[in-house]
Every structure is written in C-alpha cells, then in structure tokens.
C-alpha positions in Angstrom: 100.8 43.5 88.3 104.1 44.6 89.2 105.4 48.3 89.3 109.0 49.3 89.5 110.4 51.6 92.2 110.5 55.1 90.0 107.1 54.1 88.8 106.0 53.7 92.4 107.5 56.8 93.7 106.2 58.8 90.9 102.7 57.9 90.4 102.2 57.0 94.0 104.1 59.8 95.6 105.7 57.6 98.2 109.1 58.1 99.4 111.9 55.4 99.1 111.7 55.0 102.6 108.4 53.6 102.4 109.2 51.8 99.4 112.1 49.9 100.7 109.8 48.1 104.0 107.4 46.7 101.0 108.3 42.9 99.5 109.3 42.9 96.0 110.5 40.1 93.4 114.1 40.2 91.5 113.7 40.0 87.8 116.8 39.9 85.0 117.1 43.3 83.7 115.7 42.3 80.2 117.7 45.5 78.2 120.9 43.9 79.9 121.6 40.9 81.6 124.6 42.2 83.2 123.1 44.9 84.7 121.5 44.4 88.5 118.4 42.8 88.7 115.2 45.0 88.6 113.2 44.9 91.8 109.7 44.8 90.8 106.9 45.6 93.5 103.3 44.3 94.0 101.2 47.6 92.8 98.5 46.2 95.4 101.2 46.6 98.2 102.2 50.0 96.8 98.4 51.4 96.6 97.8 50.4 99.8 100.6 52.1 101.5 99.9 55.3 99.0 96.1 55.0 100.3 97.3 55.0 104.3 99.9 58.1 103.3 97.5 60.6 101.4 94.2 59.3 102.7 92.3 59.4 99.5 92.7 59.5 95.7 91.9 63.2 96.3 94.7 63.5 98.9 97.3 61.6 96.2 95.7 64.4 93.2 96.5 66.7 95.8 99.6 65.9 96.2 100.6 65.5 92.5 99.6 69.2 91.6 101.5 70.1 94.6 104.6 68.9 93.3 104.3 69.2 89.3 103.6 73.4 90.6 106.7 73.1 92.3 108.6 71.7 89.8 106.9 74.1 87.3 108.0 77.0 89.8 111.4 75.7 89.8 111.9 75.4 86.5 110.4 79.2 85.9 113.2 80.2 88.4 115.8 78.3 86.2 114.7 80.3 83.0 113.6 83.8 84.7 116.8 85.5 83.2 116.7 84.6 79.8 114.4 86.9 78.3 115.8 89.7 80.0 116.8 92.5 77.5 120.3 94.2 78.4 120.2 97.9 77.8 122.3 99.1 75.4 124.6 102.2 76.4 124.3 105.6 74.0 
C-alpha cells in the first residue's frame, strides 16, 4: 500500500524531514495531469519510521492526543473574545 506525504505526516505524526529520507514512487496526478506528479510512499516504511520514533502504538496515540489538544487550545484562544459581552454605558 502507498501513502501520500500529507497522510504520513498526519496519521503517523512524522516530521517532513523524516519523510524526505523515505523512498517514494512518482505517479501522475489523477485530478489534473498538468500538475506536479504525486509522491507516494511505502506505508510499511512510514510505519517503520513511526515505530522507531514513537516506540509503540501507545506512544503514537499519545502524540496524536497531545497534538489534538494543542490544536484545540489554540482554537479556543482564537475565539475567546467572541462571547464577551460589552458593558453598556448608563
């Protein structure tokens, strides 16, 4: 099975530098032939790097939760002023 770079980064929490050293196959983009070719990575190799980086499935799950919480906290910070009520002058 093959995996795209974006999927490898999101699902396996791997940084771009780690994915850059993985071997890949280039295929024509099915959406638009004029666009750049897609780089497809071997999922088994991506999994090997993820196992090496995070140690186990539990380590990967913990990293995903940490990143999800970080995103949630950032979103919460972005919208904190939305629900403030303005005080009316009498």
